[in-house]
C-alpha positions as CSV (number, residue, x, y, z in Angstrom):
1,M,-23.9,10.8,8.2
2,H,-20.3,12.2,7.8
3,Y,-19.1,10.2,10.8
4,L,-20.2,7.1,9.2
5,W,-18.3,8.0,5.5
6,L,-15.2,8.9,7.8
7,F,-15.5,5.6,9.2
8,I,-15.6,3.8,5.8
9,A,-12.6,5.7,4.9
10,I,-10.8,4.6,8.0
11,V,-11.4,0.9,7.3
12,S,-10.8,1.2,3.7
13,E,-7.4,3.1,4.3
14,T,-6.3,0.2,7.1
15,L,-7.6,-2.5,5.0
16,G,-5.6,-1.1,2.1
17,T,-2.1,-0.3,4.2
18,T,-2.8,-4.1,5.2
19,A,-2.6,-5.2,2.0
20,L,0.3,-3.0,1.2
21,Q,2.5,-5.2,3.8
22,A,0.9,-8.2,2.3
23,S,2.1,-7.1,-1.2
24,Q,5.5,-7.3,-0.5
25,Q,6.9,-4.3,-2.0
26,F,4.0,-4.9,-4.8
27,T,5.6,-8.1,-6.0
28,R,2.2,-10.0,-5.4
29,L,-0.6,-9.1,-7.9
30,W,-3.7,-9.3,-5.8
31,P,-2.7,-7.8,-2.5
32,S,-1.3,-4.8,-5.1
33,V,-4.5,-4.2,-6.8
34,S,-6.2,-4.2,-3.1
35,V,-4.1,-1.4,-2.3
36,V,-5.2,0.7,-5.1
37,I,-8.9,-0.3,-4.6
38,F,-9.0,0.2,-0.8
39,Y,-7.3,3.8,-1.0
40,L,-9.4,4.8,-3.6
41,I,-12.5,4.1,-1.5
42,S,-10.9,5.6,1.6
43,F,-10.4,9.0,-0.6
44,Y,-13.7,8.9,-1.8
45,F,-15.6,8.5,1.6
46,M,-12.9,10.9,3.0
47,A,-14.1,13.3,0.2
48,L,-17.5,12.9,1.2
49,A,-16.7,13.4,5.0
50,L,-14.9,16.7,3.8
51,K,-18.2,18.2,2.3
52,V,-19.3,18.6,6.2
53,M,-16.2,18.4,8.4
54,P,-13.2,20.9,8.5
55,V,-9.9,19.1,6.7
56,G,-7.8,19.5,9.6
57,I,-10.3,17.6,11.9
58,V,-11.1,14.8,9.3
59,Y,-7.5,14.3,8.5
60,A,-6.6,14.1,12.1
61,I,-9.3,11.3,13.1
62,W,-8.5,9.6,9.6
63,S,-5.0,9.3,10.3
64,G,-4.8,8.7,13.7
65,L,-7.3,5.9,13.8
66,G,-5.9,4.5,11.0
67,I,-2.1,4.4,12.9
68,V,-4.0,2.8,15.9
69,C,-5.8,0.3,13.6
70,I,-2.6,-0.6,11.8
71,A,-0.4,-0.9,14.8
72,G,-2.9,-3.1,16.1
73,I,-3.2,-5.3,13.0
74,G,0.7,-5.2,12.6
75,Y,1.1,-7.2,16.1
76,V,-2.1,-9.5,15.6
77,I,-1.5,-10.7,11.9
78,F,2.2,-9.7,11.1
79,G,3.6,-10.4,14.7
80,Q,4.9,-6.8,14.8
81,K,6.1,-6.2,18.4
82,L,4.8,-3.0,20.3
83,D,7.0,-1.7,23.4
84,F,5.6,0.6,26.2
85,P,6.5,3.9,24.3
86,A,4.9,2.9,21.1
87,V,1.5,1.8,23.2
88,M,2.0,5.0,25.3
89,G,1.8,6.9,21.9
90,L,-1.1,5.0,20.6
91,M,-2.9,5.8,23.7
92,M,-2.2,9.5,23.4
93,I,-3.3,9.3,19.8
94,I,-7.0,8.0,20.9
95,A,-6.6,10.6,23.5
96,G,-6.1,13.2,21.1
97,I,-9.2,12.4,18.9
98,L,-11.4,11.7,22.1
99,V,-10.8,15.3,22.9
100,I,-11.2,16.5,19.1
101,H,-14.7,14.5,19.1
102,L,-16.0,15.5,23.1
103,F,-14.9,19.0,23.0
104,S,-14.5,20.5,19.9
105,N,-17.0,22.8,18.2
106,T,-15.6,22.8,14.9
107,T,-17.5,19.9,13.7
108,T,-21.0,18.8,14.3
109,H,-21.4,15.7,16.4
């Protein structure tokens, strides 16, 4: 169940950051309101995951997957370019998360 909570936290954080870009520096009302709502949802569900998982692991997965998702959204929706070093860095983030998930004994799987 804690991975579901973490997944909801990641999706909410990604939506909040997407709304942050769409808010145009908080000059548009509804995207700005969405930022606050999505971040509140994200932190709530991250807190639920923290009941079971260590903070370092939760934050590594939450921030890492959030970075990868936002980079993809920036590329697809906002037309932001990713060069080869950026793509390689994102792949290393995914590899790091896989190492934590597959080989670490600090949390239950």
